[in-house]
DRENVO-858951 format. One record per residue (C-alpha): residue in one letter; x, y, z; residue number from 1. Coordinates in Angstrom, 3 decimals, always signed. Last residue first. Layout:
BEGIN
  voke         X         Y         Z  finu
     a         X         Y         Z   NUM
...
//
This chain:
BEGIN
  voke         X         Y         Z  finu
     k    -9.969   +38.505  +109.341   612
     l   -10.504   +35.808  +106.676   611
     n   -11.806   +38.496  +104.321   610
     a    -8.747   +40.750  +104.516   609
     k    -6.273   +37.888  +104.220   608
     v    -8.100   +36.387  +101.232   607
     i    -8.148   +39.694   +99.347   606
     a    -4.487   +40.424  +100.120   605
     e    -3.465   +36.889   +99.091   604
     y    -5.333   +37.315   +95.798   603
     s    -3.482   +40.534   +94.945   602
     s    -0.088   +39.124   +95.958   601
     r    -0.662   +36.050   +93.780   600
     r    -1.651   +38.159   +90.792   599
     e    +1.461   +40.289   +91.141   598
     s    +3.602   +37.156   +91.122   597
     p    +5.840   +35.132   +93.438   596
     h    +6.497   +31.498   +92.522   595
     n    +5.760   +28.139   +94.122   594
     l    +2.061   +28.292   +94.923   593
     r    +0.617   +25.692   +97.307   592
     s    -0.410   +28.241   +99.932   591
     l    -2.541   +30.013   +97.339   590
     w    -4.477   +26.800   +96.789   589
     y    -5.300   +26.413  +100.493   588
     l    -5.999   +30.149  +100.897   587
     a    -8.669   +29.941   +98.181   586
     m   -10.114   +26.918   +99.967   585
     r   -10.282   +29.001  +103.185   584
     y   -11.693   +31.975  +101.317   583
     n   -14.810   +30.261  +100.016   582
     e   -16.396   +33.531   +98.948   581
     e   -17.556   +31.866   +95.687   580
     r   -15.684   +34.554   +93.738   579
     i   -12.672   +33.915   +95.986   578
     y   -13.016   +30.169   +95.324   577
     i   -12.925   +30.741   +91.572   576
     a    -9.883   +33.039   +91.795   575
     a    -8.032   +30.534   +94.010   574
     l    -8.699   +27.834   +91.428   573
     n    -7.263   +30.071   +88.712   572
     l    -4.191   +30.775   +90.826   571
     k    -3.744   +27.052   +91.362   570
     p    -4.193   +26.335   +87.640   569
     d    -1.515   +28.929   +86.747   568
     d    +1.092   +27.916   +89.350   567
     f    +2.787   +24.949   +87.639   566
     r    +5.172   +23.575   +90.300   565
     p    +2.946   +20.556   +91.086   564
     s    +2.644   +19.613   +87.382   563
     i    +0.326   +16.624   +86.892   562
     r    -1.646   +17.298   +90.051   561
     a    -2.029   +21.013   +89.285   560
     a    -3.313   +20.218   +85.783   559
     e    -5.742   +17.672   +87.262   558
     k    -6.937   +20.232   +89.801   557
     y    -7.574   +22.806   +87.060   556
     y    -9.491   +20.198   +85.034   555
     t   -11.792   +19.292   +87.907   554
     k   -12.242   +22.929   +88.959   553
     a   -13.396   +23.854   +85.447   552
     t   -16.000   +21.093   +85.533   551
     e   -17.309   +22.495   +88.804   550
     t   -17.187   +26.036   +87.424   549
     e   -19.347   +25.539   +84.359   548
     n   -19.890   +29.303   +84.069   547
     r   -19.071   +29.182   +80.318   546
     l   -15.992   +31.307   +81.005   545
     a   -15.027   +28.749   +83.661   544
     y   -15.317   +25.962   +81.067   543
     s   -12.854   +27.798   +78.832   542
     s   -10.565   +28.340   +81.805   541
     a   -10.619   +24.585   +82.430   540
     l    -9.707   +23.988   +78.780   539
     d    -6.815   +26.397   +79.245   538
     n    -5.460   +24.594   +82.301   537
     l    -5.913   +21.119   +80.857   536
     v    -4.245   +22.044   +77.567   535
     n    -1.374   +23.695   +79.419   534
     r    -0.859   +20.677   +81.697   533
     n    -0.854   +18.143   +78.867   532
     y    -2.426   +14.936   +80.180   531
     p    -5.440   +14.642   +77.831   530
     h    -3.341   +15.015   +74.663   529
     l    -5.316   +14.441   +71.453   528
     s    -8.807   +14.589   +72.985   527
     y    -7.688   +17.612   +75.033   526
     a    -6.657   +19.454   +71.864   525
     k   -10.061   +18.676   +70.364   524
     l   -11.749   +20.069   +73.496   523
     l    -9.488   +23.113   +73.221   522
     d   -10.605   +23.624   +69.632   521
     l   -14.296   +23.420   +70.585   520
     h   -13.832   +25.855   +73.482   519
     a   -11.951   +28.328   +71.284   518
     g   -14.739   +28.272   +68.702   517
     a   -17.318   +29.070   +71.370   516
     f   -15.071   +31.729   +72.937   515
     d   -14.477   +33.669   +69.736   514
     k   -13.231   +36.719   +71.667   513
     e   -10.158   +37.071   +69.372   512
     q    -7.968   +36.155   +72.357   511
     a   -10.091   +33.008   +72.767   510
     k    -9.649   +32.256   +69.065   509
     a    -5.858   +32.487   +69.423   508
     n    -5.921   +30.199   +72.450   507
     g    -7.964   +27.582   +70.610   506
     s    -5.827   +27.904   +67.443   505
     y    -2.665   +27.158   +69.412   504
     w    -4.258   +24.340   +71.400   503
     y    -5.643   +22.829   +68.202   502
     l    -2.067   +22.118   +67.095   501
     p    -1.692   +19.709   +70.007   500
     m    +1.501   +20.325   +72.041   499
     s    +3.938   +17.413   +72.173   498
     t    +6.886   +19.840   +71.911   497
     p    +7.587   +18.684   +68.338   496
     d    +4.003   +19.658   +67.339   495
     i    +0.956   +17.398   +67.587   494
     s    -1.686   +16.788   +64.894   493
     y    +0.236   +15.492   +61.896   492
     a    -0.682   +12.396   +59.866   491
     f    -4.476   +12.778   +60.004   490
     s    -3.951   +16.438   +59.143   489
     e    -3.443   +19.814   +60.888   488
     a    -0.713   +22.140   +59.584   487
     d    -2.927   +24.310   +57.371   486
     k    -5.551   +24.693   +60.135   485
     s    -2.874   +25.780   +62.603   484
     f    -1.518   +28.153   +59.956   483
     g    -4.909   +29.853   +59.654   482
     i    -5.528   +30.160   +63.404   481
     v    -2.022   +31.541   +63.987   480
     q    -2.559   +33.866   +61.029   479
     k    -5.655   +35.332   +62.695   478
     r    -3.776   +35.707   +65.988   477
     d    -0.955   +37.867   +64.642   476
     g    +0.916   +38.510   +67.905   475
     r    +4.248   +38.687   +66.091   474
     n    +5.601   +35.765   +68.154   473
     k    +2.452   +33.783   +67.352   472
     a    +2.863   +34.535   +63.626   471
     a    +6.453   +33.231   +63.733   470
     y    +5.378   +30.097   +65.594   469
     l    +2.586   +29.525   +63.053   468
     n    +5.038   +29.916   +60.171   467
     r    +7.138   +27.101   +61.626   466
     l    +3.953   +25.122   +62.144   465
     a    +3.040   +25.503   +58.471   464
     y    +6.392   +23.952   +57.486   463
     e    +6.017   +21.260   +60.137   462
     g    +2.569   +20.348   +58.814   461
     q    +3.742   +20.296   +55.207   460
     h    +6.561   +17.941   +56.240   459
     r    +4.107   +15.795   +58.185   458
     l    +1.794   +15.614   +55.173   457
     i    +4.724   +14.648   +52.937   456
     g    +5.780   +11.922   +55.383   455
     t    +2.296   +10.417   +55.505   454
     s    +2.112   +10.534   +51.701   453
     v    +5.414    +8.631   +51.474   452
     t    +4.129    +6.079   +54.004   451
     f    +0.986    +5.563   +51.925   450
     l    +3.261    +4.850   +48.951   449
     l    +5.221    +2.482   +51.187   448
     i    +2.073    +0.560   +52.085   447
     a    +1.162    +0.316   +48.382   446
     a    +4.690    -0.854   +47.487   445
     a    +4.535    -3.579   +50.161   444
     i    +1.149    -4.734   +48.822   443
     l    +2.494    -4.688   +45.250   442
     f    +5.533    -6.718   +46.286   441
     h    +3.238    -9.303   +47.899   440
     l    +1.044    -9.465   +44.801   439
     r    +4.067    -9.979   +42.522   438
     r    +5.121   -13.161   +44.312   437
     v    +6.780   -14.245   +47.547   436
     t    +6.615   -18.014   +48.042   435
     m    +6.484   -18.888   +51.726   434
     a    +8.089   -21.673   +53.752   433
     p    +5.865   -23.129   +56.455   432
     l    +5.750   -21.721   +60.003   431
     f    +7.111   -24.027   +62.691   430
     a   +10.533   -22.419   +62.323   429
     s   +13.140   -23.639   +59.884   428
     p   +16.641   -24.326   +61.192   427
     l   +19.175   -21.621   +60.340   426
     s   +22.397   -22.760   +58.643   425
     p   +21.933   -20.933   +55.341   424
     r   +20.631   -17.813   +57.143   423
     i   +23.622   -17.183   +59.404   422
     e   +25.557   -14.727   +57.228   421
     a   +22.440   -13.291   +55.584   420
     y   +21.087   -12.562   +59.080   419
     a   +24.261   -10.676   +60.001   418
     m   +24.104    -8.658   +56.776   417
     g   +20.434    -7.867   +57.367   416
     f   +20.970    -6.898   +61.013   415
     i   +23.880    -4.667   +59.976   414
     l   +21.793    -3.065   +57.224   413
     n   +19.031    -2.737   +59.809   412
     i   +21.427    -0.883   +62.109   411
     w   +22.386    +1.415   +59.243   410
     i   +18.920    +2.333   +58.055   409
     t   +17.267    +2.818   +61.459   408
     h   +20.231    +4.930   +62.597   407
     e   +19.870    +7.144   +59.529   406
     i   +16.108    +7.411   +60.107   405
     r   +16.321    +8.613   +63.695   404
     e   +14.091    +7.699   +66.650   403
     r   +15.565    +4.266   +67.337   402
     p   +18.864    +5.957   +68.240   401
     f   +17.209    +7.016   +71.558   400
     d   +19.715    +6.899   +74.419   399
     f   +20.757    +4.958   +77.505   398
     f   +19.609    +1.394   +76.754   397
     a   +19.932    +1.995   +73.007   396
     v   +23.680    +2.481   +73.493   395
     t   +23.877    -1.067   +74.881   394
     l   +21.791    -2.532   +72.043   393
     y   +24.104    -0.801   +69.570   392
     a   +27.246    -2.172   +71.230   391
     s   +25.847    -5.718   +71.318   390
     i   +24.995    -5.429   +67.612   389
     i   +28.519    -4.161   +66.905   388
     a   +30.238    -6.985   +68.836   387
     i   +28.103    -9.871   +67.535   386
     f   +28.589    -8.697   +63.943   385
     g   +32.354    -8.502   +64.474   384
     i   +32.282   -12.036   +65.912   383
     i   +30.825   -13.148   +62.568   382
     r   +33.588   -11.480   +60.558   381
     r   +36.320   -12.846   +62.835   380
     r   +34.964   -16.392   +62.413   379
     k   +34.718   -16.000   +58.652   378
     p   +38.324   -14.837   +58.433   377
     a   +39.563   -17.600   +60.818   376
     e   +37.875   -20.590   +59.219   375
     a   +38.650   -23.587   +61.497   374
     v   +36.313   -22.460   +64.303   373
     a   +33.601   -21.695   +61.766   372
     a   +30.973   -23.814   +63.555   371
     l   +31.577   -21.876   +66.750   370
     a   +31.130   -18.618   +64.838   369
     a   +27.864   -19.929   +63.380   368
     k   +26.601   -20.778   +66.880   367
     l   +27.561   -17.330   +68.107   366
     l   +25.722   -15.754   +65.173   365
     f   +22.738   -17.991   +65.922   364
     a   +22.601   -16.693   +69.485   363
     l   +23.067   -13.053   +68.483   362
     i   +20.285   -13.177   +65.868   361
     s   +18.059   -15.128   +68.292   360
     v   +18.582   -12.525   +71.034   359
     a   +17.726    -9.560   +68.788   358
     f   +14.656   -11.188   +67.204   357
     l   +13.351   -12.582   +70.494   356
     l   +13.826    -9.189   +72.154   355
     f   +11.814    -7.557   +69.369   354
     l    +8.996   -10.062   +69.841   353
     n    +9.347    -9.806   +73.620   352
     f    +8.904    -6.038   +73.626   351
     g    +5.974    -6.164   +71.207   350
     i    +4.039    -8.635   +73.349   349
     l    +5.089    -7.254   +76.737   348
     g    +3.777    -3.814   +75.916   347
     t    +4.141    -2.083   +72.545   346
     e    +4.517    +1.559   +73.632   345
     s    +5.856    +1.112   +77.189   344
     l    +8.156    -1.822   +76.417   343
     i    +9.464    -0.278   +73.189   342
     w   +10.352    +2.967   +74.985   341
     l   +11.789    +1.002   +77.902   340
     w   +14.172    -0.702   +75.472   339
     d   +14.858    +2.541   +73.599   338
     n   +15.987    +4.331   +76.748   337
     h   +16.063    +8.117   +76.698   336
     p   +12.354    +8.188   +77.708   335
     r   +11.116    +9.768   +74.437   334
     q    +9.317   +12.965   +73.496   333
     f   +10.269   +14.996   +76.550   332
     t    +8.790   +18.490   +76.815   331
     y   +10.416   +21.527   +78.412   330
     n    +8.009   +24.046   +79.968   329
     l   +11.068   +25.695   +81.541   328
     e   +10.036   +25.378   +85.204   327
     e    +7.988   +22.198   +85.160   326
     a    +9.550   +20.193   +82.332   325
     r   +13.046   +21.436   +83.100   324
     w   +12.706   +20.505   +86.771   323
     l   +11.454   +16.965   +86.227   322
     h   +11.098   +16.022   +89.920   321
     d    +7.287   +16.270   +89.652   320
     l    +5.999   +15.967   +86.078   319
     g    +3.238   +13.548   +87.053   318
     a    +2.486    +9.914   +86.155   317
     k    -0.066   +11.216   +83.628   316
     p    +2.801   +13.174   +82.078   315
     y    +4.081    +9.846   +80.627   314
     f    +0.933    +9.191   +78.589   313
     i    +1.142   +11.411   +75.517   312
     q    +4.913   +11.227   +75.026   311
     w    +4.698    +7.430   +75.228   310
     n    +2.192    +7.547   +72.373   309
     g    +4.495    +7.130   +69.378   308
     m    +3.549    +3.480   +68.898   307
     g    +0.588    +2.281   +70.942   306
     t    +0.132    +2.681   +74.692   305
     g    +1.275    -0.840   +75.479   304
     l    -0.362    -4.105   +74.408   303
     l    +0.170    -6.311   +77.479   302
     p    +1.328    -4.011   +80.274   301
     k    -1.084    -1.114   +79.770   300
     e    -1.103    +0.775   +83.102   299
     r    +2.147    -0.818   +84.284   298
     f    +3.930    +0.379   +81.127   297
     v    +3.131    +4.035   +81.794   296
     s    +4.304    +3.660   +85.402   295
     n    +7.569    +2.132   +84.145   294
     t    +7.961    +5.137   +81.883   293
     k    +7.551    +7.347   +84.955   292
     q   +10.474    +5.591   +86.638   291
     w   +12.552    +5.788   +83.463   290
     l   +11.898    +9.519   +83.193   289
     t   +12.902    +9.951   +86.836   288
     l   +16.122    +8.016   +86.247   287
     r   +16.928   +10.216   +83.255   286
     e   +16.293   +13.405   +85.231   285
     d   +18.335   +12.270   +88.236   284
     d   +21.464   +11.328   +86.311   283
     l   +23.350   +10.191   +89.448   282
     e   +24.515   +12.686   +92.069   281
     r   +28.064   +12.537   +93.411   280
     n   +29.923   +15.133   +91.360   279
     a   +27.263   +17.834   +91.171   278
     t   +26.146   +17.061   +94.723   277
     n   +29.499   +18.071   +96.192   276
     v   +27.949   +18.530   +99.657   275
     g   +24.256   +19.222  +100.257   274
     e   +23.730   +16.209  +102.513   273
     t   +20.022   +16.301  +101.648   272
     k   +20.853   +16.427   +97.939   271
     v   +23.010   +13.303   +98.311   270
     g   +20.207   +11.526  +100.152   269
     q   +17.719   +12.448   +97.446   268
     n   +20.140   +11.138   +94.837   267
     y   +20.412    +7.835   +96.707   266
     a   +16.609    +7.570   +96.817   265
     l   +16.504    +8.183   +93.054   264
     g   +19.074    +5.464   +92.468   263
     r   +17.263    +3.042   +94.769   262
     d   +13.998    +3.613   +92.908   261
     i   +15.740    +3.086   +89.573   260
     a   +17.366    -0.126   +90.840   259
     a   +13.957    -1.452   +91.942   258
     p   +12.475    -0.664   +88.533   257
     l   +15.508    -2.323   +86.831   256
     v   +15.425    -5.585   +88.787   255
     k   +11.752    -6.490   +88.495   254
     l   +10.178    -5.974   +85.052   253
     f   +13.225    -5.033   +82.977   252
     f   +15.608    -7.515   +84.598   251
     l   +13.094   -10.335   +84.942   250
     n   +12.196    -9.932   +81.258   249
     a   +15.872    -9.992   +80.268   248
     l   +16.483   -13.115   +82.378   247
     l   +13.573   -14.916   +80.710   246
     m   +14.745   -13.832   +77.266   245
     v   +18.283   -15.051   +77.989   244
     s   +16.972   -18.419   +79.201   243
     g   +14.695   -18.884   +76.178   242
     i   +17.503   -18.088   +73.733   241
     c   +19.885   -20.469   +75.504   240
     m   +17.274   -23.230   +75.581   239
     y   +16.647   -22.677   +71.878   238
     i   +20.349   -22.956   +71.048   237
     n   +20.985   -26.126   +73.009   236
     l   +24.742   -25.805   +73.302   235
     k   +26.986   -28.829   +73.437   234
     m   +30.340   -28.773   +75.146   233
     k   +33.778   -30.147   +74.339   232
     i   +36.579   -28.215   +76.002   231
     k   +39.914   -27.851   +74.202   230
     k   +38.918   -26.527   +70.783   229
     r   +35.854   -24.953   +72.345   228
     s   +38.182   -22.726   +74.392   227
     a   +39.059   -20.776   +71.235   226
     i   +35.375   -20.097   +70.640   225
     f   +35.021   -18.702   +74.164   224
     l   +38.198   -16.648   +73.793   223
     y   +36.945   -15.027   +70.576   222
     a   +33.486   -14.448   +72.026   221
     a   +34.958   -12.815   +75.156   220
     a   +37.341   -10.597   +73.150   219
     y   +34.631    -9.436   +70.731   218
     t   +32.178    -8.887   +73.555   217
     l   +34.737    -6.903   +75.559   216
     l   +35.568    -4.681   +72.577   215
     a   +31.901    -4.106   +71.667   214
     i   +30.992    -3.503   +75.318   213
     l   +33.720    -0.835   +75.533   212
     l   +32.370    +0.840   +72.385   211
     g   +28.851    +0.781   +73.815   210
     l   +30.114    +2.247   +77.103   209
     w   +31.807    +5.095   +75.255   208
     v   +28.627    +5.467   +73.223   207
     a   +26.505    +5.816   +76.371   206
     k   +29.082    +8.212   +77.835   205
     t   +28.809   +10.721   +75.010   204
     q   +31.942   +12.809   +75.527   203
     l   +32.228   +14.406   +72.069   202
     f   +36.039   +14.163   +72.074   201
     g   +36.223   +10.394   +72.572   200
     i   +33.773    +9.683   +69.776   199
     m   +35.650   +12.190   +67.598   198
     g   +38.980   +10.461   +68.223   197
     l   +37.476    +7.059   +67.453   196
     s   +35.990    +8.422   +64.255   195
     l   +39.296   +10.113   +63.316   194
     v   +41.207    +6.848   +63.654   193
     i   +38.579    +4.893   +61.724   192
     a   +38.346    +7.569   +59.011   191
     a   +42.111    +7.491   +58.504   190
     a   +41.993    +3.705   +58.069   189
     a   +39.031    +4.020   +55.699   188
     l   +40.840    +6.635   +53.600   187
     i   +43.898    +4.393   +53.372   186
     k   +41.759    +1.366   +52.472   185
     w   +39.914    +3.471   +49.894   184
     t   +43.173    +4.188   +48.112   183
     k   +44.250    +0.516   +48.284   182
     s   +41.024    -1.125   +47.078   181
     l   +38.169    -2.076   +49.392   180
     r   +37.762    -5.186   +51.561   179
     f   +39.775    -5.097   +54.770   178
     l   +39.591    -1.367   +55.528   177
     a   +36.063    -1.168   +54.134   176
     k   +34.927    -3.755   +56.702   175
     f   +36.470    -1.623   +59.453   174
     l   +34.726    +1.454   +58.035   173
     f   +31.423    -0.439   +57.976   172
     f   +31.637    -1.171   +61.714   171
     l   +32.675    +2.429   +62.439   170
     n   +29.452    +3.603   +60.804   169
     l   +27.491    +2.254   +63.754   168
     l   +29.751    +4.057   +66.255   167
     l   +29.683    +7.265   +64.219   166
     f   +25.880    +7.058   +64.319   165
     s   +26.000    +6.769   +68.117   164
     t   +28.209    +9.850   +68.245   163
     l   +25.953   +11.917   +65.977   162
     l   +22.883   +10.856   +67.956   161
     n   +24.542   +12.005   +71.176   160
     k   +25.427   +15.383   +69.651   159
     h   +21.972   +16.003   +68.193   158
     g   +20.397   +16.641   +64.755   157
     n   +22.312   +13.973   +62.864   156
     m   +24.164   +15.704   +60.030   155
     g   +26.999   +16.829   +62.276   154
     s   +25.533   +17.609   +65.697   153
     i   +28.062   +19.862   +67.399   152
     s   +26.168   +22.540   +69.352   151
     y   +25.908   +20.014   +72.190   150
     l   +29.681   +20.378   +72.659   149
     a   +29.131   +23.678   +74.488   148
     d   +27.488   +21.818   +77.386   147
     k   +30.505   +19.497   +77.673   146
     e   +33.072   +22.297   +77.981   145
     l   +35.303   +22.900   +74.965   144
     n   +34.871   +26.655   +74.755   143
     g   +33.283   +29.312   +72.534   142
     l   +32.535   +26.826   +69.796   141
     n   +31.723   +28.448   +66.443   140
     r   +34.661   +26.865   +64.623   139
     m   +33.515   +23.486   +65.934   138
     q   +30.415   +23.627   +63.721   137
     i   +32.517   +23.984   +60.575   136
     a   +34.786   +21.106   +61.658   135
     i   +31.729   +18.942   +62.405   134
     i   +30.366   +19.655   +58.925   133
     v   +33.665   +18.634   +57.294   132
     l   +33.909   +15.509   +59.452   131
     e   +30.341   +14.459   +58.629   130
     l   +31.259   +14.738   +54.942   129
     l   +34.305   +12.529   +55.501   128
     f   +32.149   +10.069   +57.446   127
     l   +29.617    +9.794   +54.640   126
     v   +32.327    +9.294   +52.037   125
     v   +33.799    +6.393   +54.025   124
     s   +30.387    +4.779   +54.649   123
     l   +29.465    +5.256   +50.987   122
     t   +32.540    +3.297   +49.926   121
     l   +31.406    +0.459   +52.198   120
     l   +27.929    +0.490   +50.653   119
     r   +29.264    +0.556   +47.110   118
     n   +31.565    -2.379   +47.908   117
     t   +28.627    -4.299   +49.404   116
     w   +26.440    -3.755   +46.326   115
     t   +29.122    -4.743   +43.827   114
     g   +30.155    -7.945   +45.578   113
     e   +26.835    -9.208   +46.976   112
     d   +24.564    -8.712   +43.987   111
     k   +21.798   -11.313   +44.262   110
     r   +22.042   -12.832   +47.723   109
     l   +23.564    -9.806   +49.454   108
     a   +21.025    -7.529   +47.778   107
     f   +18.105    -9.701   +48.939   106
     v   +19.352    -9.733   +52.550   105
     a   +19.764    -5.952   +52.447   104
     l   +16.289    -5.712   +50.902   103
     l   +14.751    -7.558   +53.846   102
     f   +16.493    -5.450   +56.513   101
     v   +15.742    -2.183   +54.704   100
     c   +12.074    -3.245   +54.513    99
     f   +12.072    -4.009   +58.251    98
     g   +13.504    -0.563   +58.984    97
     l   +10.831    +1.084   +56.844    96
     f    +8.139    -0.843   +58.732    95
     v    +9.573    +0.372   +62.062    94
     k    +9.450    +3.948   +60.750    93
     t    +5.865    +3.276   +59.645    92
     s    +4.995    +2.456   +63.260    91
     e    +6.460    +5.736   +64.538    90
     f    +4.669    +7.974   +62.051    89
     l    +1.294    +6.240   +62.229    88
     a    +1.327    +6.122   +66.043    87
     e    +2.094    +9.840   +66.176    86
     s    -0.891   +10.671   +63.938    85
     t    -3.190    +8.243   +65.754    84
     t    -3.114    +9.789   +69.210    83
     h    -4.681    +7.318   +71.672    82
     a    -3.121    +4.189   +70.168    81
     w    -5.451    +1.174   +70.008    80
     l    -5.659    +0.632   +66.240    79
     v    -2.283    +2.253   +65.526    78
     s    -0.838    -0.678   +67.501    77
     c    -1.400    -2.795   +64.377    76
     c    +1.710    -1.287   +62.761    75
     c    +3.830    -2.156   +65.800    74
     f    +2.392    -5.693   +65.832    73
     a    +3.188    -6.201   +62.139    72
     t    +6.776    -5.061   +62.676    71
     y    +7.182    -7.360   +65.696    70
     l    +5.657   -10.255   +63.753    69
     g    +8.108    -9.753   +60.889    68
     y   +11.063    -9.449   +63.257    67
     a   +10.122   -12.630   +65.135    66
     a    +9.421   -14.598   +61.926    65
     l   +12.741   -13.536   +60.390    64
     p   +14.728   -14.383   +63.528    63
     l   +12.989   -17.787   +63.986    62
     d   +13.045   -19.163   +60.444    61
     a   +10.306   -18.762   +57.831    60
     k   +12.107   -19.864   +54.651    59
     v   +11.403   -17.512   +51.748    58
     r   +11.153   -18.585   +48.117    57
     l   +11.260   -15.586   +45.796    56
     v    +9.386   -14.907   +42.561    55
     l   +10.139   -11.682   +40.723    54
     a    +7.392   -10.253   +38.541    53
     k    +9.664    -7.615   +36.968    52
     r    +6.977    -5.004   +37.620    51
     a    +6.550    -6.159   +41.232    50
     m   +10.301    -5.950   +41.885    49
     i   +10.390    -2.536   +40.209    48
     a    +7.539    -1.339   +42.454    47
     f    +9.384    -2.755   +45.476    46
     t   +12.423    -0.619   +44.671    45
     l   +10.375    +2.471   +43.805    44
     f    +8.532    +2.248   +47.135    43
     l   +11.857    +1.789   +48.948    42
     f   +13.114    +4.906   +47.172    41
     l   +10.093    +6.947   +48.228    40
     s   +10.018    +5.741   +51.835    39
     l   +13.742    +6.498   +52.258    38
     t   +13.312   +10.011   +50.902    37
     i   +10.177   +10.756   +52.929    36
     f   +11.733    +9.603   +56.219    35
     r   +14.957   +11.385   +55.369    34
     a   +13.108   +14.697   +54.983    33
     v   +11.025   +13.984   +58.095    32
     l   +14.046   +13.521   +60.374    31
     t   +16.763   +15.682   +58.817    30
     l   +16.449   +19.428   +59.294    29
     d   +14.193   +19.300   +62.336    28
     m   +12.731   +22.825   +62.386    27
     v   +11.302   +22.758   +58.865    26
     d   +12.123   +24.542   +55.600    25
     p   +15.861   +23.743   +55.782    24
     s   +15.257   +20.144   +54.622    23
     i   +18.246   +17.780   +54.738    22
     i   +19.372   +14.904   +52.513    21
     f   +22.642   +13.033   +53.033    20
     s   +21.900    +9.623   +54.542    19
     s   +18.504    +9.247   +52.866    18
     a   +20.089    +9.840   +49.449    17
     a   +22.721    +7.147   +50.024    16
     i   +20.285    +4.539   +51.335    15
     g   +17.790    +5.274   +48.561    14
     t   +20.507    +5.036   +45.927    13
     f   +21.492    +1.644   +47.373    12
     f   +17.920    +0.361   +47.005    11
     m   +17.693    +1.638   +43.419    10
     g   +20.977    -0.094   +42.615     9
     t   +19.816    -3.324   +44.288     8
     i   +16.726    -3.347   +42.048     7
     r   +18.626    -2.448   +38.890     6
     r   +21.186    -5.104   +39.740     5
     e   +18.391    -7.659   +40.019     4
     d   +16.969    -6.691   +36.655     3
     e   +20.388    -7.003   +35.015     2
     m   +20.834   -10.495   +36.473     1
//
C-alpha cells in the first residue's frame, strides 16, 4: 500500500508541477517547460513502478484498445512525416496524454480517496492563482473591447486557451464542491461563480458554445434516463457506436466541406454587397483554414501527413484569402479545429481510432447511467462526465486545446476518471487480457526518458532562437549563423513561425558573400519546408546567382502560386526576363504585382521603353 501511495504521489506531483511551471528564457513561457516537467515526473512514476516490480492484470476492452492503438499510430506517424522534429514533439504529447490516462485509472484503483481529494484541492488552488494573474493582466487593459482582451492569458499563453482551461477546471471545481471539507467547499463555490463570470467576460464563443452543450447534454441525458422508467427500450451499444461513427465520418468527409464552401461563398456575396460586412460576414479566415485543411487531408487520406506536419503542408493549397498570412507574413501552426487537425495529420485511420475512443467512452457512460437509474448520486456523477466530455469535444471543433500540455493533462484525467467509472461493467474486446510486468514499465520509462531529452533539446533550441532573433535585429550575421547552429537538432528544426532554422543561416551566409554555404543551407531549409514562400523565393535567388535560371524560375513561380500577394518572386521573375530581353513575360509578371515599390517602378520603366 505504501508503494502504491508513493507512485500516486509522484504522479500527482507531476500534475501539480506541470500546471504551474513557466520558463521565461523562451518565447512560449509554458508549452515546452510543461512538456519537460510532465515527461520527467511520468518517467519517475514508471521508474518507481518498474523498481517495485508491480504486476497488473489489464483487460483489453474497446475504449482502452482504441486509445492505445491511436497513441501507437500517432507515434508511428513519425516514420512517414516530412519534418521529423515536429512529428516527434506532437506524437510524444499524445503519448504523455495516454500515460496520464493510464495513471489516473491506476490512482483511482489504488488510492482513490487521498489522490482524488488532492486533485480537487489542486483545482481550487490553480484557479485562485489564475485569478491573481488575470487580475494583474487586467490592470494593463486600456479598454474592454474584444481585441484588448487577448492580452489576458492567465497561465495558458492565449485568451481562448485560458477560457477552455477554465471550462475543464470547472468540472473539478463542481466535484470539489460536493466532496471536500467545509472550507474548501466555500472556496470551490466561489471559484465556480468566478469561473463562470470570467468565461462570460473573456468572450470566447467556442467555450460559450461548449458550456451550452454541457448544460443541454446534462439535461437531455437526465431526461432520457428518467424516461427509461416509463418506456422500456433496449440499446445495442455496438450498433449505437457504429452508427455514430458512420454519421461522424459522413459529416467530416461530405457535409462539413460542402458547408465550408457555402460559408465562403456567402462571405464573398456579403463582401460584394459592401454593406455592414463586419456584422454579417462569417469567420472567413477560419473557414479558409478549414478548406485548406480539407485539401491537405485529400492528398493523404489514409495515413495523413504525420503528426505536427499540418503546418508544413497547408501552404501547398495556397495562402490566397488568408490576408494576415500574405500581407503580415503571419503563420498558422494549427487549423483551429482539433478534429480536422487529427484528420489531416493521422488520416482516416488515426481519426477513426480517436473517434472510436471518444464515442465508446460516451456510449458506455450513457449505458452505465441507465444502469444506475436507482442510484441518484452515481447517475448524476456519470452524466457529469458525459456533459464535460461533450463540452470539450465541442470546443475542440473551433479551437486547439490539443496543443497545450495543461489541457492534455486535465482532459485525460477526466477521460481516466470516466473510464474508471465504467471499467467494471465493460465487456472485453476481442484482444486477450494482458499482464503488465516490470519490462513494460521499463519500456514506458525508456520512452519517457527519450521524451524528456526531446523536450530539453527543444528548450535549448528555443533559447538559442531567441538569441538568434536578437542578433538578426542587430544585423550581426555571424551570430545569426552561430545561434542557428546551436538551435538545430533532431528534435528542433523549425521555429514557432514554421520557418526552418537553416533559412536564417542561409540568408546570413548570403549576406556574408558565402554563396555556396548559403545555397546548401537553403536546400536544407527547403527539405524541411518545401511550401514556405520565403524559402522558395530565397532558394530560387540562390539558383539565379549560380546562373541556373530555369531552376530559379520554377521556384519563383511556385512561391508566387502559393502566395499570390507576395511580390518578391514576381519582381525576381521580371528581373530575369528583363535580362533575357523577354519584355512581354517581364510585363506579365509586373502586371501581377499587388504593391507599389521603387523596384517595380524601375522595372516598369525599362519594360515600357523596350516594348515601344
